N, C-alpha and C positions, 0 to 999 in steps of 0.2 A: 134186718134192715139197719139195725144199730151198728153192726160190724162194718157195713159199707160206709155209714156216716162217720164212724171213728177213723176208718182208713182214709176217707176223703179229708177229714179235718187234719189228720197227721200229715198227709201229703201237702196240704196248704201251708201248714206250719213249717215243714221242711223247705218248701219253695220260698217262703218269706225269709227264712234264715239264710238260705243260699243266696238270694238276691241282696240281702244286707251284707253278707260276706263279700260278694262280688263287688258291690259298690265301695266297700271299705278298701278292698285290694286295689281297685282302680284309683281311688283317691290317693292311696299310699304310693302307687306307681307314679302318678302325676306329680306328687310332691317331691319324690326322689328325682325325677327328671328336671323339675323346676329348680331344685337346689343345686344340681349339677350345672344347669345352665347359668344360674346366677354366679356360681363359684368360678365359672370360666371368665367372668368379667372382673373378678376381684383384683387380679394383677394389673389390669388396665386402669382400674379406678385408683389403685395405690400409686401407679406411675403418674397419673394425672394430678393427684394431690401433691406428689413430690415436685412435679413440674410447676404447679402454682406457687409452691414455697420458693423454689429456685427462681422463678420469674419475679416474684416480689422482691427477693434479695437483689437480683440483678437490676431491677427497676430502681430500687433505693440507691444502690451503688452508683449506677449510671446517672441518676438524677443529682445526687450529691456531687459527683465528679464534674458534670458540666456546669453545675451551679457555682462550684469553686473556681472554674476556669472560664468565666464569662469574657475575659479580655483576649483570650487566645482562641482564634477561630477553629483551628484544626482539632484542638483538644475538646472544645465545646461540641463540635460535630461528632467526635468520637463518643463523648458522653451521652449526647442525645440519641445516637444510634443504639447504644447499649440500653438506654432507658426504654426506647421504643421496642427493642427486641424482648426485654423483660415483660413489657405490657402485652406484647403479642403472645408470649408464652402463657401468660395468665388467661387471656381471652380464649385462646385455642383450647387450653385444658378445660376451662369452664364450659365451653361448648360441648366438648366430649362428655363431660360429666352430666350435662343437661340431657344430651341424647341418650345416655345410658339410663338415667333416672326416668326418662320418658317412655321406656319400654313398657308395653302393655302385655304382661305375661299371660293374661287370660284371653288375649286375642287369638284369632285363628293363626295357624302357622304361617300362612302367606303374608299376613300383616306384620308379624314378627320378623319374617325374613326381609321385608321391605325396610323395616326400622333398622335392622342390622346392616343392610346394604347402604342406607343413608349414613349411618355412623362410619362405615368403611370409606365411603366417598369423601366425607368430610375429613376423615383422618388422613387420607391420601392427599387431599388438597392442602391441608395444614402442613404436611411434610414437605410438599413442594414449596410452599411459602417460606418455611424454615430454611430450606436449602437455598432459595434465592436470597433471603435476608442474610444468611450466614456467609454468603460470598462477599458481602460488603462489610 
């Protein structure tokens, strides 16, 4: 009977080790997928940070330009429009960064897909507004 108990104990030990190894492999697989998912947004985040910097520079340049030309209407309007375009760049980039930061990586796939779709919708609307504002 002791041989049967030893065999049973050995099987249980092997089963526990196999379950731990499976859990570790699954965790490593999820971490690799999550790292690849996050790295896919790095370029977008970098672009949005550059957009915020450029928007701040444009807003400062436009603000100082229209401030210097308060007496000339068309130059003042030009400076105000540049200033507002720079502010718009900052706001739209900040919203993109907020949506990216707000991703819940532990959420189910459907929730994450909805969050990505919201980011895509916002990004397309922002592009439309940039196109309209750029015409002027």
